[in-house]
C-alpha positions as a Markdown table, in Angstrom:
| # | Residue | x | y | z |
|---|---|---|---|---|
| 1 | Met | 4.2 | 8.4 | -24.6 |
| 2 | Asn | 4.1 | 4.7 | -25.1 |
| 3 | Ala | 0.7 | 4.1 | -26.8 |
| 4 | Thr | -0.1 | 0.9 | -25.0 |
| 5 | Leu | 0.6 | 2.6 | -21.6 |
| 6 | Gln | -1.7 | 5.5 | -22.4 |
| 7 | Asn | -4.5 | 3.2 | -23.5 |
| 8 | Thr | -4.2 | 1.0 | -20.5 |
| 9 | Leu | -4.2 | 3.8 | -17.9 |
| 10 | Asn | -7.1 | 5.5 | -19.7 |
| 11 | Ala | -9.1 | 2.2 | -19.9 |
| 12 | Pro | -12.4 | 2.4 | -17.9 |
| 13 | Arg | -11.4 | 0.1 | -15.1 |
| 14 | Tyr | -8.3 | 2.3 | -14.4 |
| 15 | Arg | -9.8 | 5.7 | -14.5 |
| 16 | Asn | -10.3 | 7.6 | -11.2 |
| 17 | Asp | -13.8 | 8.9 | -12.1 |
| 18 | Gly | -17.1 | 7.1 | -11.7 |
| 19 | Thr | -19.5 | 7.2 | -8.8 |
| 20 | Leu | -20.4 | 4.4 | -6.4 |
| 21 | Val | -24.0 | 4.7 | -5.3 |
| 22 | Ile | -24.7 | 2.7 | -2.1 |
| 23 | Gln | -28.0 | 2.0 | -0.4 |
| 24 | Gly | -26.7 | 1.6 | 3.2 |
| 25 | Gly | -28.0 | 0.8 | 6.6 |
| 26 | Arg | -27.8 | -3.0 | 6.7 |
| 27 | Pro | -25.3 | -5.6 | 7.6 |
| 28 | Ile | -23.1 | -7.2 | 4.9 |
| 29 | His | -22.5 | -10.9 | 4.7 |
| 30 | Gly | -20.5 | -13.2 | 2.4 |
| 31 | Thr | -17.1 | -14.4 | 1.3 |
| 32 | Ile | -14.4 | -12.5 | -0.6 |
| 33 | Lys | -10.8 | -13.5 | -1.6 |
| 34 | Val | -7.6 | -11.6 | -1.3 |
| 35 | Arg | -4.4 | -12.1 | -3.4 |
| 36 | Gly | -1.0 | -10.5 | -3.7 |
| 37 | Ala | -0.5 | -7.2 | -1.8 |
| 38 | Lys | -0.7 | -3.9 | -3.7 |
| 39 | Asn | 2.2 | -2.7 | -1.6 |
| 40 | Ser | 4.3 | -5.8 | -2.3 |
| 41 | Val | 3.8 | -7.1 | -5.8 |
| 42 | Pro | 5.2 | -4.0 | -7.6 |
| 43 | Lys | 8.4 | -4.4 | -5.5 |
| 44 | Asn | 8.5 | -8.1 | -6.4 |
| 45 | Met | 8.4 | -6.9 | -10.1 |
| 46 | Val | 11.2 | -4.4 | -9.5 |
| 47 | Ala | 13.4 | -7.2 | -8.0 |
| 48 | Ala | 12.8 | -9.3 | -11.1 |
| 49 | Leu | 14.7 | -6.6 | -13.1 |
| 50 | Leu | 17.9 | -7.4 | -11.2 |
| 51 | Thr | 18.4 | -10.6 | -13.2 |
| 52 | Glu | 18.4 | -11.4 | -16.9 |
| 53 | Glu | 16.5 | -14.6 | -16.3 |
| 54 | Ile | 12.7 | -15.1 | -16.2 |
| 55 | Thr | 10.8 | -14.7 | -12.9 |
| 56 | Glu | 7.3 | -15.9 | -12.2 |
| 57 | Ile | 5.2 | -14.2 | -9.5 |
| 58 | Arg | 2.0 | -16.1 | -8.5 |
| 59 | Ser | -1.3 | -15.1 | -6.8 |
| 60 | Val | -1.1 | -11.5 | -8.1 |
| 61 | Ala | -4.1 | -9.3 | -7.6 |
| 62 | Asp | -5.5 | -7.5 | -10.7 |
| 63 | Val | -5.1 | -3.9 | -9.4 |
| 64 | Arg | -4.1 | -0.7 | -10.9 |
| 65 | Asp | -0.6 | -0.4 | -9.3 |
| 66 | Val | 0.4 | -3.8 | -10.8 |
| 67 | Ala | -0.9 | -2.8 | -14.2 |
| 68 | Ile | 1.1 | 0.5 | -14.0 |
| 69 | Met | 4.3 | -1.5 | -13.1 |
| 70 | Ala | 3.7 | -3.9 | -15.9 |
| 71 | Glu | 3.4 | -1.1 | -18.4 |
| 72 | Leu | 6.5 | 0.6 | -17.0 |
| 73 | Val | 8.5 | -2.6 | -17.5 |
| 74 | Ala | 7.1 | -2.8 | -21.1 |
| 75 | Ala | 8.0 | 0.8 | -21.7 |
| 76 | Ile | 11.7 | 0.0 | -21.1 |
| 77 | Gly | 11.7 | -3.1 | -23.2 |
| 78 | Gly | 10.7 | -5.9 | -20.8 |
| 79 | Gln | 7.9 | -8.3 | -21.2 |
| 80 | Val | 5.2 | -9.1 | -18.7 |
| 81 | Thr | 2.7 | -11.8 | -19.4 |
| 82 | Arg | -0.3 | -12.3 | -17.1 |
| 83 | Asn | -2.3 | -15.6 | -16.7 |
| 84 | Ala | -5.8 | -14.4 | -16.1 |
| 85 | Leu | -6.9 | -17.8 | -14.8 |
| 86 | Asp | -4.5 | -18.2 | -11.9 |
| 87 | Gly | -3.2 | -14.6 | -11.4 |
| 88 | Ser | 0.4 | -15.4 | -12.2 |
| 89 | Leu | 2.8 | -13.0 | -13.8 |
| 90 | Thr | 5.8 | -14.0 | -15.9 |
| 91 | Met | 8.5 | -11.4 | -16.3 |
| 92 | Asp | 11.2 | -11.4 | -19.0 |
| 93 | Pro | 13.7 | -8.6 | -18.4 |
| 94 | Arg | 16.3 | -9.7 | -20.8 |
| 95 | His | 15.8 | -6.8 | -23.3 |
| 96 | Ile | 15.2 | -3.9 | -20.9 |
| 97 | Ala | 16.9 | -0.6 | -21.7 |
| 98 | Pro | 17.6 | 2.5 | -19.7 |
| 99 | Met | 14.5 | 4.5 | -18.7 |
| 100 | Ser | 14.3 | 7.8 | -20.6 |
| 101 | Pro | 13.2 | 10.9 | -18.6 |
| 102 | Asp | 10.1 | 11.2 | -20.8 |
| 103 | Thr | 9.0 | 7.7 | -20.0 |
| 104 | Ala | 9.6 | 8.1 | -16.3 |
| 105 | Ala | 7.8 | 11.5 | -16.3 |
| 106 | His | 4.6 | 9.9 | -17.5 |
| 107 | Phe | 4.4 | 8.0 | -14.2 |
| 108 | Ser | 5.1 | 11.0 | -11.9 |
| 109 | Asp | 1.4 | 11.8 | -11.2 |
| 110 | Ile | 0.2 | 8.2 | -10.6 |
| 111 | Ser | 3.0 | 6.3 | -8.9 |
| 112 | Arg | 6.1 | 6.5 | -6.8 |
| 113 | Ile | 7.4 | 3.1 | -8.0 |
| 114 | Pro | 10.0 | 4.6 | -10.6 |
| 115 | Ile | 12.3 | 5.6 | -7.7 |
| 116 | Leu | 12.8 | 1.9 | -6.8 |
| 117 | Leu | 14.1 | 1.1 | -10.3 |
| 118 | Cys | 17.3 | 3.1 | -9.5 |
| 119 | Gly | 19.3 | 0.2 | -8.1 |
| 120 | Pro | 18.5 | -2.3 | -10.9 |
| 121 | Leu | 19.0 | 0.3 | -13.7 |
| 122 | Leu | 22.3 | 1.6 | -12.2 |
| 123 | His | 23.6 | -2.0 | -12.0 |
| 124 | Arg | 22.6 | -2.9 | -15.5 |
| 125 | Phe | 23.2 | 0.4 | -17.4 |
| 126 | Gly | 25.1 | 2.7 | -15.1 |
| 127 | Glu | 22.3 | 5.4 | -15.2 |
| 128 | Ala | 18.9 | 6.0 | -13.8 |
| 129 | Phe | 16.4 | 8.9 | -13.5 |
| 130 | Ile | 14.0 | 9.9 | -10.7 |
| 131 | Pro | 11.1 | 12.0 | -11.9 |
| 132 | Asn | 9.0 | 14.4 | -9.7 |
| 133 | Leu | 6.9 | 11.7 | -7.9 |
| 134 | Gly | 3.2 | 11.4 | -7.4 |
| 135 | Gly | 0.9 | 9.0 | -5.5 |
| 136 | Cys | -1.7 | 9.5 | -2.9 |
| 137 | Val | -1.6 | 12.9 | -1.1 |
| 138 | Ile | -1.4 | 11.8 | 2.6 |
| 139 | Gly | 1.6 | 13.9 | 3.8 |
| 140 | Ala | 5.2 | 14.6 | 2.9 |
| 141 | Arg | 7.1 | 11.6 | 1.7 |
| 142 | Pro | 10.5 | 13.0 | 0.9 |
| 143 | Ile | 13.0 | 11.1 | -1.2 |
| 144 | Asp | 16.0 | 12.4 | 0.8 |
| 145 | Phe | 16.5 | 8.9 | 2.4 |
| 146 | His | 16.6 | 7.3 | -1.1 |
| 147 | Leu | 19.1 | 9.9 | -2.5 |
| 148 | Ala | 21.4 | 9.8 | 0.5 |
| 149 | Ala | 21.5 | 6.0 | 0.3 |
| 150 | Leu | 22.2 | 5.9 | -3.4 |
| 151 | Lys | 25.1 | 8.4 | -2.9 |
| 152 | Gln | 26.6 | 6.2 | -0.3 |
| 153 | Phe | 26.6 | 3.3 | -2.7 |
| 154 | Gly | 28.6 | 5.5 | -5.1 |
| 155 | Ala | 26.0 | 7.0 | -7.4 |
| 156 | Thr | 26.5 | 10.6 | -8.7 |
| 157 | Leu | 23.4 | 12.8 | -8.6 |
| 158 | Glu | 22.5 | 15.8 | -10.8 |
| 159 | Glu | 19.3 | 17.7 | -10.0 |
| 160 | Arg | 17.5 | 19.2 | -13.0 |
| 161 | Ala | 14.1 | 20.8 | -13.5 |
| 162 | Asp | 12.4 | 17.5 | -14.5 |
| 163 | Gly | 14.0 | 15.3 | -11.9 |
| 164 | Ile | 17.2 | 13.8 | -10.7 |
| 165 | Tyr | 19.8 | 12.1 | -13.0 |
| 166 | Leu | 21.9 | 9.4 | -11.5 |
| 167 | Thr | 25.1 | 7.8 | -12.8 |
| 168 | Ala | 27.4 | 5.1 | -11.5 |
| 169 | Thr | 30.3 | 3.1 | -12.9 |
| 170 | His | 30.6 | 0.9 | -9.8 |
| 171 | Leu | 28.4 | 0.4 | -6.8 |
| 172 | Arg | 29.9 | -0.6 | -3.5 |
| 173 | Gly | 28.4 | -1.7 | -0.2 |
| 174 | Ala | 27.9 | 0.9 | 2.4 |
| 175 | Arg | 27.0 | 1.4 | 6.1 |
| 176 | Ile | 23.6 | 3.2 | 6.1 |
| 177 | Asn | 21.5 | 4.4 | 9.0 |
| 178 | Leu | 18.0 | 5.7 | 8.3 |
| 179 | Asp | 16.6 | 8.5 | 10.4 |
| 180 | Phe | 13.2 | 6.9 | 10.2 |
| 181 | Pro | 12.5 | 3.2 | 9.4 |
| 182 | Ser | 11.0 | 4.1 | 6.0 |
| 183 | Val | 9.6 | 1.1 | 4.0 |
| 184 | Gly | 10.5 | 2.7 | 0.7 |
| 185 | Ala | 14.1 | 3.7 | 1.7 |
| 186 | Thr | 14.6 | 0.2 | 3.1 |
| 187 | Glu | 13.5 | -1.3 | -0.2 |
| 188 | Gln | 15.8 | 1.0 | -2.1 |
| 189 | Val | 18.8 | 0.0 | 0.0 |
| 190 | Ile | 18.1 | -3.7 | -0.3 |
| 191 | Leu | 17.4 | -3.6 | -4.1 |
| 192 | Thr | 20.7 | -1.7 | -4.6 |
| 193 | Ala | 22.9 | -3.6 | -2.1 |
| 194 | Val | 22.2 | -7.2 | -3.4 |
| 195 | Leu | 24.5 | -6.6 | -6.5 |
| 196 | Ala | 26.8 | -4.0 | -4.9 |
| 197 | Glu | 30.4 | -5.1 | -4.2 |
| 198 | Gly | 31.0 | -6.0 | -0.6 |
| 199 | Glu | 28.8 | -5.8 | 2.5 |
| 200 | Thr | 26.0 | -3.3 | 3.2 |
| 201 | Glu | 24.8 | -2.7 | 6.8 |
| 202 | Leu | 21.4 | -1.1 | 7.0 |
| 203 | Ser | 20.4 | 0.2 | 10.5 |
| 204 | Asn | 17.0 | 1.4 | 11.6 |
| 205 | Ala | 15.5 | -0.5 | 8.7 |
| 206 | Ala | 11.8 | -1.2 | 8.2 |
| 207 | Val | 10.9 | -4.8 | 8.9 |
| 208 | Glu | 7.3 | -4.9 | 7.7 |
| 209 | Pro | 6.0 | -8.3 | 6.2 |
| 210 | Glu | 6.3 | -6.7 | 2.8 |
| 211 | Ile | 10.0 | -6.2 | 3.4 |
| 212 | Met | 10.4 | -9.8 | 4.6 |
| 213 | Asp | 8.6 | -10.9 | 1.5 |
| 214 | Leu | 10.9 | -9.0 | -0.8 |
| 215 | Ile | 13.9 | -10.4 | 1.1 |
| 216 | Gly | 12.5 | -13.9 | 0.7 |
| 217 | Gln | 12.2 | -13.4 | -3.1 |
| 218 | Leu | 15.7 | -12.1 | -3.4 |
| 219 | Gln | 17.1 | -15.0 | -1.4 |
| 220 | Lys | 15.4 | -17.3 | -3.9 |
| 221 | Met | 17.2 | -15.4 | -6.6 |
| 222 | Gly | 20.6 | -15.9 | -5.0 |
| 223 | Ala | 21.0 | -12.9 | -2.7 |
| 224 | Gln | 22.7 | -13.1 | 0.6 |
| 225 | Ile | 20.6 | -11.1 | 3.2 |
| 226 | Thr | 20.6 | -11.5 | 7.0 |
| 227 | Val | 18.0 | -9.8 | 9.2 |
| 228 | Glu | 19.4 | -9.2 | 12.6 |
| 229 | Thr | 17.9 | -7.8 | 15.8 |
| 230 | Asp | 17.2 | -4.1 | 16.4 |
| 231 | Arg | 16.3 | -3.4 | 12.8 |
| 232 | Val | 19.7 | -4.2 | 11.3 |
| 233 | Ile | 19.8 | -5.8 | 7.9 |
| 234 | Arg | 23.1 | -7.1 | 6.3 |
| 235 | Ile | 23.5 | -7.7 | 2.6 |
| 236 | Asn | 26.5 | -9.3 | 1.1 |
| 237 | Gly | 26.6 | -8.4 | -2.6 |
| 238 | Val | 26.7 | -11.1 | -5.2 |
| 239 | Lys | 27.9 | -10.9 | -8.8 |
| 240 | Lys | 24.7 | -12.3 | -10.4 |
| 241 | Leu | 21.1 | -13.1 | -9.5 |
| 242 | Arg | 18.8 | -15.8 | -11.1 |
| 243 | Gly | 15.1 | -16.0 | -11.9 |
| 244 | Cys | 12.7 | -17.7 | -9.5 |
| 245 | Val | 9.1 | -18.6 | -8.7 |
| 246 | His | 7.6 | -16.5 | -5.9 |
| 247 | Val | 4.1 | -16.6 | -4.4 |
| 248 | Ala | 2.9 | -13.0 | -3.6 |
| 249 | Leu | 2.2 | -12.0 | 0.0 |
| 250 | Pro | -1.6 | -11.7 | 0.6 |
| 251 | Asp | -2.8 | -8.1 | 1.1 |
| 252 | Arg | -3.1 | -7.5 | 4.8 |
| 253 | Leu | -4.4 | -4.0 | 4.2 |
| 254 | Glu | -7.3 | -5.2 | 2.2 |
| 255 | Val | -8.0 | -7.9 | 4.8 |
| 256 | Ala | -8.2 | -5.3 | 7.6 |
| 257 | Ser | -10.4 | -3.1 | 5.5 |
| 258 | Trp | -13.1 | -5.8 | 5.0 |
| 259 | Ala | -12.7 | -6.8 | 8.7 |
| 260 | Cys | -13.7 | -3.2 | 9.7 |
| 261 | Ala | -16.6 | -3.2 | 7.3 |
| 262 | Ala | -17.9 | -6.4 | 8.8 |
| 263 | Ala | -17.8 | -5.1 | 12.4 |
| 264 | Ala | -19.0 | -1.6 | 11.5 |
| 265 | Thr | -22.2 | -2.9 | 9.8 |
| 266 | Asp | -22.7 | -5.7 | 12.4 |
| 267 | Gly | -22.3 | -8.2 | 9.5 |
| 268 | Glu | -19.9 | -11.2 | 8.9 |
| 269 | Ile | -17.3 | -11.7 | 6.2 |
| 270 | Phe | -15.0 | -14.6 | 5.4 |
| 271 | Val | -11.8 | -13.4 | 3.9 |
| 272 | Glu | -10.2 | -16.2 | 1.9 |
| 273 | Gly | -6.4 | -16.0 | 1.8 |
| 274 | Ala | -6.1 | -13.9 | 4.9 |
| 275 | Arg | -3.1 | -14.9 | 7.0 |
| 276 | His | -3.2 | -14.6 | 10.8 |
| 277 | Gly | 0.5 | -14.1 | 11.2 |
| 278 | Asp | 0.5 | -10.8 | 9.1 |
| 279 | Leu | -2.2 | -9.2 | 11.3 |
| 280 | Phe | -1.1 | -9.4 | 15.0 |
| 281 | Ala | -1.3 | -5.7 | 15.7 |
| 282 | Phe | -4.5 | -5.2 | 13.8 |
| 283 | Leu | -6.3 | -8.2 | 15.5 |
| 284 | Asn | -5.3 | -7.1 | 19.0 |
| 285 | Ala | -6.8 | -3.6 | 18.3 |
| 286 | Tyr | -9.8 | -5.2 | 16.6 |
| 287 | Met | -10.6 | -7.4 | 19.6 |
| 288 | Arg | -10.2 | -4.5 | 22.0 |
| 289 | Ala | -12.6 | -2.5 | 19.9 |
| 290 | Gly | -15.2 | -5.3 | 20.0 |
| 291 | Gly | -14.4 | -7.1 | 16.8 |
| 292 | Asp | -14.4 | -10.9 | 16.7 |
| 293 | Phe | -12.6 | -13.3 | 14.4 |
| 294 | Glu | -12.1 | -17.0 | 13.7 |
| 295 | Val | -9.0 | -18.3 | 11.9 |
| 296 | Thr | -9.3 | -21.3 | 9.6 |
| 297 | Glu | -6.9 | -23.1 | 7.3 |
| 298 | Thr | -8.0 | -21.1 | 4.3 |
| 299 | Gly | -8.8 | -17.6 | 5.7 |
| 300 | Ile | -10.4 | -15.7 | 8.6 |
| 301 | Trp | -14.0 | -14.9 | 9.6 |
| 302 | Phe | -14.6 | -11.4 | 10.8 |
| 303 | Arg | -17.7 | -10.1 | 12.7 |
| 304 | Arg | -18.7 | -7.9 | 15.6 |
| 305 | Ser | -18.6 | -9.4 | 19.1 |
| 306 | Gln | -21.9 | -10.0 | 21.0 |
| 307 | Gln | -20.8 | -7.3 | 23.4 |
| 308 | Gly | -20.8 | -4.7 | 20.6 |
| 309 | Leu | -18.1 | -2.2 | 19.7 |
| 310 | His | -16.0 | -0.5 | 22.4 |
| 311 | Pro | -13.9 | 2.8 | 22.4 |
| 312 | Val | -10.1 | 2.3 | 22.2 |
| 313 | Cys | -7.0 | 4.5 | 22.2 |
| 314 | Leu | -4.3 | 3.6 | 19.7 |
| 315 | Glu | -1.5 | 5.1 | 17.7 |
| 316 | Thr | -0.1 | 4.2 | 14.3 |
| 317 | Gly | 3.5 | 3.2 | 14.0 |
| 318 | Val | 6.0 | 1.2 | 11.9 |
| 319 | His | 5.9 | -2.6 | 12.1 |
| 320 | Pro | 5.2 | -4.3 | 14.4 |
| 321 | Gly | 2.9 | -1.4 | 15.4 |
| 322 | Phe | -0.5 | -0.6 | 14.1 |
| 323 | Met | -0.2 | 0.3 | 10.4 |
| 324 | Thr | -1.1 | 3.8 | 9.2 |
| 325 | Asp | -3.0 | 2.3 | 6.3 |
| 326 | Trp | -5.3 | 0.5 | 8.8 |
| 327 | Gln | -6.4 | 3.6 | 10.7 |
| 328 | Gln | -8.9 | 5.1 | 8.1 |
| 329 | Pro | -11.3 | 2.0 | 8.0 |
| 330 | Phe | -10.7 | 1.5 | 11.7 |
| 331 | Ala | -11.7 | 5.1 | 12.6 |
| 332 | Thr | -14.8 | 4.7 | 10.5 |
| 333 | Met | -15.7 | 1.5 | 12.4 |
| 334 | Leu | -15.1 | 3.4 | 15.7 |
| 335 | Thr | -17.8 | 5.9 | 14.9 |
| 336 | Gln | -20.2 | 3.1 | 15.8 |
| 337 | Ala | -18.5 | 2.3 | 19.2 |
| 338 | Ala | -20.1 | 3.5 | 22.4 |
| 339 | Gly | -17.8 | 6.0 | 23.9 |
| 340 | Val | -14.7 | 8.2 | 23.1 |
| 341 | Ser | -11.9 | 6.7 | 21.0 |
| 342 | Ile | -8.5 | 8.3 | 20.3 |
| 343 | Ile | -6.2 | 7.6 | 17.3 |
| 344 | His | -2.8 | 9.2 | 17.2 |
| 345 | Glu | -1.1 | 9.2 | 13.8 |
| 346 | Thr | 2.7 | 9.1 | 13.9 |
| 347 | Val | 3.7 | 8.0 | 10.4 |
| 348 | Tyr | 2.0 | 10.5 | 7.9 |
| 349 | Glu | 1.0 | 14.0 | 9.1 |
| 350 | Gly | -1.8 | 14.4 | 6.5 |
| 351 | Arg | -3.6 | 11.1 | 7.1 |
| 352 | Phe | -6.8 | 12.6 | 8.5 |
| 353 | Gly | -8.0 | 14.3 | 5.4 |
| 354 | Tyr | -11.0 | 12.0 | 5.1 |
| 355 | Val | -12.5 | 13.1 | 8.5 |
| 356 | His | -14.5 | 16.1 | 7.1 |
| 357 | Ala | -16.5 | 13.9 | 4.8 |
| 358 | Leu | -17.3 | 11.5 | 7.7 |
| 359 | Asn | -18.4 | 14.4 | 9.9 |
| 360 | Lys | -20.6 | 15.6 | 7.0 |
| 361 | Met | -22.3 | 12.1 | 7.1 |
| 362 | Gly | -22.9 | 12.4 | 10.8 |
| 363 | Ala | -19.7 | 11.3 | 12.5 |
| 364 | Asn | -18.4 | 13.2 | 15.5 |
| 365 | Ile | -14.6 | 13.3 | 15.0 |
| 366 | Ala | -12.5 | 16.2 | 16.3 |
| 367 | Leu | -8.9 | 16.7 | 15.1 |
| 368 | Arg | -6.1 | 18.0 | 17.3 |
| 369 | Thr | -2.6 | 19.2 | 16.6 |
| 370 | Asp | -1.1 | 17.8 | 19.9 |
| 371 | Cys | 0.1 | 14.3 | 20.5 |
| 372 | Leu | -2.7 | 12.3 | 22.1 |
| 373 | Gly | -0.4 | 9.4 | 22.7 |
| 374 | Ser | 3.4 | 9.1 | 22.9 |
| 375 | Arg | 5.3 | 12.2 | 21.8 |
| 376 | Cys | 6.0 | 12.0 | 18.0 |
| 377 | Arg | 7.9 | 13.9 | 15.3 |
| 378 | Phe | 4.7 | 15.9 | 14.4 |
| 379 | Gly | 4.1 | 17.1 | 18.0 |
| 380 | Arg | 5.1 | 20.8 | 17.6 |
| 381 | Leu | 4.5 | 21.2 | 13.8 |
| 382 | Asn | 0.9 | 22.2 | 13.9 |
| 383 | His | -0.3 | 19.2 | 12.0 |
| 384 | Glu | -3.7 | 17.8 | 12.9 |
| 385 | His | -2.5 | 14.3 | 13.6 |
| 386 | Ser | -4.7 | 13.1 | 16.5 |
| 387 | Ala | -8.4 | 12.3 | 16.3 |
| 388 | Ile | -11.0 | 12.1 | 19.0 |
| 389 | Ile | -14.0 | 9.9 | 17.9 |
| 390 | Ser | -17.2 | 10.1 | 19.9 |
| 391 | Gly | -19.9 | 7.5 | 19.2 |
| 392 | Pro | -22.0 | 5.8 | 18.3 |
| 393 | Thr | -23.4 | 8.3 | 15.8 |
| 394 | Pro | -26.0 | 7.6 | 13.2 |
| 395 | Met | -24.7 | 8.2 | 9.6 |
| 396 | Gln | -26.7 | 9.6 | 6.8 |
| 397 | Gly | -26.1 | 9.2 | 3.1 |
| 398 | Ser | -24.3 | 12.0 | 1.3 |
| 399 | His | -22.3 | 13.1 | -1.8 |
| 400 | Ile | -18.6 | 12.7 | -1.1 |
| 401 | Ala | -15.4 | 12.5 | -3.2 |
| 402 | Ile | -12.5 | 10.1 | -2.6 |
| 403 | Pro | -9.2 | 11.9 | -2.0 |
| 404 | Asp | -6.9 | 8.8 | -1.8 |
| 405 | Leu | -7.0 | 5.0 | -1.7 |
| 406 | Arg | -7.4 | 4.2 | 2.0 |
| 407 | Ala | -9.7 | 7.1 | 2.7 |
| 408 | Gly | -11.7 | 5.8 | -0.2 |
| 409 | Phe | -12.4 | 2.5 | 1.6 |
| 410 | Ser | -13.3 | 4.4 | 4.7 |
| 411 | Tyr | -16.0 | 6.2 | 2.7 |
| 412 | Val | -17.3 | 2.9 | 1.4 |
| 413 | Ile | -17.7 | 1.7 | 5.0 |
| 414 | Ala | -19.4 | 4.9 | 5.9 |
| 415 | Gly | -21.8 | 4.4 | 3.0 |
| 416 | Leu | -22.5 | 0.9 | 4.1 |
| 417 | Ile | -23.3 | 2.1 | 7.7 |
| 418 | Ala | -25.3 | 5.1 | 6.6 |
| 419 | Asn | -29.1 | 5.3 | 6.3 |
| 420 | Gly | -30.2 | 6.3 | 2.8 |
| 421 | Thr | -28.1 | 6.7 | -0.4 |
| 422 | Ser | -24.5 | 7.7 | -0.6 |
| 423 | His | -22.8 | 8.9 | -3.8 |
| 424 | Ile | -19.0 | 8.3 | -3.6 |
| 425 | Ser | -17.2 | 9.8 | -6.6 |
| 426 | Asn | -13.7 | 9.1 | -7.8 |
| 427 | Ile | -14.4 | 5.4 | -7.1 |
| 428 | Gly | -11.7 | 4.4 | -9.6 |
| 429 | Leu | -9.1 | 5.2 | -7.0 |
| 430 | Ile | -10.3 | 2.1 | -5.1 |
| 431 | Gln | -9.0 | -0.1 | -7.9 |
| 432 | Arg | -5.4 | 0.9 | -7.1 |
| 433 | Gly | -5.5 | -1.5 | -4.2 |
| 434 | Tyr | -8.8 | -3.5 | -4.1 |
| 435 | Glu | -9.1 | -6.3 | -6.7 |
| 436 | Phe | -12.5 | -7.0 | -8.2 |
| 437 | Phe | -14.1 | -4.4 | -6.0 |
| 438 | Asn | -17.4 | -4.4 | -7.7 |
| 439 | Glu | -17.6 | -8.2 | -7.7 |
| 440 | Lys | -16.8 | -8.3 | -4.0 |
| 441 | Leu | -19.6 | -5.8 | -3.2 |
| 442 | Thr | -22.0 | -8.1 | -5.1 |
| 443 | Ser | -20.8 | -11.2 | -3.3 |
| 444 | Leu | -21.5 | -9.4 | 0.0 |
| 445 | Asn | -25.1 | -8.6 | -1.1 |
| 446 | Val | -24.4 | -4.8 | -1.1 |
| 447 | Asp | -27.1 | -2.8 | -2.8 |
| 448 | Phe | -25.1 | -0.6 | -5.1 |
| 449 | Glu | -24.4 | 0.6 | -8.7 |
| 450 | Ile | -21.6 | 2.3 | -10.4 |
| 451 | Thr | -22.4 | 5.3 | -12.6 |
| 452 | Gly | -20.1 | 7.2 | -14.9 |
| 453 | Arg | -17.2 | 5.9 | -16.9 |
| 454 | Asn | -15.9 | 3.4 | -14.4 |
| 455 | Asn | -18.7 | 1.0 | -14.9 |
| 456 | Lys | -16.9 | -2.4 | -15.2 |
């Protein structure tokens, strides 16, 4: 293993262990700032590998996924320089080399990003490798969409015990239809199509803001991409891309998380950098549930309305629907609403794994296998993908362990609501997507401490 990579991922701020000890039961107040999205910046970095020129990405959050991607680029010979003062990244991909299976395998338990390097590496070297992939355990996230698309572009696949080997002498545009508008598969197609010969037509594509941000960056680099109605994206391949300067998309997932914390604790938070246009679906649900907000030129204020929190019925979906990554903090907020709320999860079948811990703390959440909303693809598969939340319920401090990133923040909200002391272990997982998490808790006057190795 690359020694720098091993040292970075084992550094205290990037370890999953450590325990957050919160004294809850009081409102939180203050200001925090969000920067580039955890689900967007690593893809911006992948796009930078499509050129042999230097790319600068600005307003980048200091989170674990960005560090992992930077180390991956370094492991294949690229150079990533970070300006700690302004959060900008400068990427020099001129000397990258093919990714060895051993290098890719080191990322299999911590990230799914290596799969998106297939397009750039196939274009530059004619070979790529997909290891057995990791990431948060929230349900099946098959790579079938990715593999089928790469085959249509002309790649040859060979499956082995350690992963899938891909080769290609020439990639050509293709007509591709996704069975489900997967964000990852859409990114794969776009990143491969921009340098493929001819036109690519992608139907049933994901159109999330993160996708539009990636398209915007690639257009600056010289790509020809058109977004049409009904989820159709057309890409005319070009022979060469150039470097660019790109400002990262603010993290709308983090914004929503802090908004839920404000309403759940009956506090008030100003989120600097939050953009109203990225949050339409969330803000509609937030207002229906009794949240209140005020948009300014520099960010958004979030608080509970004077009428208090109300029960709502909602279901997750692909953009422009309610994001699956919003539902965990939102569900925790709804434990304090007066009445019965329903959340129907239609994106990932395993997204309610956090509920047991909330019930342990005093929540009243029942899970169902049937669709409590529109009929979805999980309806007859015996997955507990609908939640009935009865509230308000008092919460009591407890000892709980974080299973994944978004569930982790829901536990933090529960700890903030709860009377007494909560011990939330595996707190390092929070750093995958929440920049300067400890500092933000301090700025919100939260009574907390971090014990264990993750004490920065």
